[in-house]
N, C-alpha and C positions, 0 to 999 in steps of 0.2 A: 901617257899612250902612244900606242903607235899609231899612225896615218898611214894610209894608201888612197891615193889619188892619182885622176887620168884628165884631168878636164871636162868631166863627164856626172862622177861620181865623189866624197869625200868616207870612206872609211875609215872610224877611229875603232880602235882595238887593244881594252886595258892592256897595263904593263902588267905581268902581275905580284910586279915589288912594288912597284910607283903606285900602283893603283889600289893595292889591297884594304884600305877602308871600304872599296868598295864592292870587296869580297866578305863570304862567307861560306856557311858548309853546303849550299845546295848548289849554286853555277861554279861550271868547270872555269879554272883560271889562265886557262891558259886558249886564246884564241876566241875570248869575251869579245863578240863585238857591239859594242856597244851604241854607236849610232851608225847609221849611214846616211847623207846629206846631200843632195843633188848642187848643184855649185850654184844652180842659177834660183830653184824652190824652197832650198832649205831642208832641212833635219823632214826624214821620211818613216821615221821608226819613232815609236813612244814606250809608253810603258803604264803601271798600273795604276802609280801613282803620277805620273809625271803630266806637265813639268813641275807641279807643287812640288813634289820632297825625292828623294829617295831612299832606300833601303835596300840592304844585300838580298834580303827572301824574295822582294818584288820585281828586284832589277830591273832592265829597261834594255832595249835597241832588241838583239837577238844571242841572246845566251842561252847555253847547254845546257843537260845535264847529267850525271851518273848516278848520281844522288837518292836514286831508289832502289838500286841494288847494295846497297852498304857492305861491307866484305869486313867480318869477323874473324878476329881469332880465341881460340879457349881459354892461350897461354896471356892477353892480353889485360888489363883492367874492361872491366863489364862493357862498360860504356863506349867503352872506344871502338873506333873502325875505322878503314882504310875506307876514304870516295874515292874514288879513281879522278883524277883532274882536278880536286881539292888537296887531300892529305891525311892526315889522322885527325879525328873529329870524334868531340865527347857528343853524342845524341842526343846525352839528356839534358848538360849546358847547352847544347844546338851551338857548339864553337868550336873554331876550329885550333888543335893542340900542338899541330906542325904542318908549317902548308908545306907542298912538293916543292922541289926547285925547278925550275925549266931550265931548258937552255933554248935562247930565242938566236934565229937566226931570219935575217929580214933584205930585201930587196924590195924594187919600185913596182913589182907587180906582185908579191908578197911577203906573207908575215910566218913564220915556222916556230913551234913550240913544240920540244921534246923535251920528256920526266922520265926519269923510272920509280917504282915503287915498291916499298917493299915491307911486310907487315905480316909476321909469323909465317906460316906456309906459303902466303897470299904475294906473289911478286909481278910485278910487269911492266913492259915497256909502254911506252905512251908519245904518241906524235900527231899534233892538231896544227894543221896548215890553213890559213883563209887568204884566199887570193880574190884577185880583182881585174876582169877582164872587159872591158868597153862598162856594159852597165850590168854587169853580172858579179857578183859576191859570191862566190865556192866558198865551204867549209869541210875539210877534208878532216877523215881521221882513220887512223891506224894504232890497232891493239895489241897487241903481244903476249900472252901467260905465257911469264917466266919460272912460274911458281908450282907446288907441288900438289897444289889442289885445283879441280876443278871451278871458275871462276863463272861467278851469275852474272848476264852485261843486260841491264836495260838502261838506257840511255834516250835524253830525249829534245829534241829544237825546243826554243818554246819564242820565236817573234815575236814581237807586240807590236801591232798595226794600226795606227789611228782609225777610225771609224770613218769608213765611208757617207756619203753622203744620204742614200739612199738606202732602204734594211737589206739588199741584198750584202752576202759577206764574200761567201767563196764557190765555188763548182768546182769540182773534181773530176780526176780522171775517171773513175770508177764508180755507179753508183752506191751510194747511201742511204742508211734509213737510221730511227731513231724513232724513240715512244715522242707520244706527246710531253711536253715537258712546260716551264713557263716564259722561255729563253728565246729555242730558235723553234723555225720550222721549214719546211720545204716550198719554194717558190715554186709557179709555174715553170722559171725558164729555167728550172733543174739546181738555182741556188740554193744554198743554203742561207737562208733566213733570219735576221735577229725579228722579235715579236716583241710586243708590248713598250716598245721606246718611245721617251729616253727612259735608260733603266735610273732602277736607285740602289742597287747592289750588281751583285755578279754570278755569271750563269754558267754551269758548266756541264758537259754532256757527252756522253760518248756515242760515238760514232759506229754502226755495223757497218761492216765493206765484205767481197769477196775479192780484194785486191791478188793479183798473182804475181806480178810487175812493179816495180816503184811507182811511186806514187806524183802525177803535174796536179798542181793546185793554183787557181787561176783566183788571185783577189781582188776585190774591189778595193779601190783606195783614192780617197780625197781631193790629191794634188796632182796626180798623175795618172787616173782614172781606172790604168787595172795594172796592178805588178803581179806575178807569177815565181812558184819556187818549183823545184824537182827534188827527188830525192831518187838514191841507187837504193834502196833496199826495201822490203815490201815490211810494211808497217806494220805489228801488231795490235795493240791497243792504238787506239786513234781518237783521243778526245779534244772536244774544244773548249776555250774558256772564253770569257769576256766579262767587262763591269763598264762602267759608262768612261771609263778614259782610254778603252784599249780592246783589241780581239785578237785573239789568237789562237792557233791550231798546234796539236801535238801529238805528231806519227811518232810513236815509239821503235825504235832496234831492237828485239829481245832474244837473247840467243846466251849457250853455253860456251865457253871454252873451257877443253880441255887441258893441261898441260903441255905445254908446246905448240897449241894452236895460235894463230892468228884469224884477224878480219880487219876488212877495212871497208868503210864506209862514202859517201860526200854527199852533202845537199846546196845545192845552188839556189839564190835568189836573182830572181831578175826583174830591175827595176824599169 
């Protein structure tokens, strides 16, 4: 793993080659934040099966994914597709056929991962950078469509937080609403709160929102009290999910890049 540390936080980032046994078809293999730890208080993130076990689909820490917009080429094997940030994948067998190659550069404050994709008419340049500044961990992404076909893009972060002591979970910088459901409700304070705790299963719910700018999300945390996150983009789809071990939110970035177009975005986690 690669490690960023500054006497306050320690950020562990998977090595795309040496940590390949922790990787599958779902999460981006470059810039995968596996854990964030406070130097005095210990691990701050968790996962759907953490600490009992680990599997590449569920993951842990702060992974992110392009896998919901696989790129298929008519001239390739029917089950094969390009998953940005992962490589050529067999979607029927749910296995990676050929992982992408990352060029990695690191210094004391950041680790950058750069790769090139080519699959039929699809091609792309992708760069991911994870940086640490005081108690803020920032993940930046730059993507260029270098192919000859429009490139659909659906990307989402999947931070896995431990459940707080109270039922209140998150408060957003924009009003949200959602229908009656078994897992979540709005608290009088404006926080999205869990209900029916303790849970014995997972609960997934899409939030309705009218955001016109990047979000700020305040998250209750059992160790730090409150943590926060900010993203540079306006999310389209905005689901939340939790199980007995973890709670997560997933602000989707959704757009299409024409040939020659590029885009960049960031999400910052404040601890």
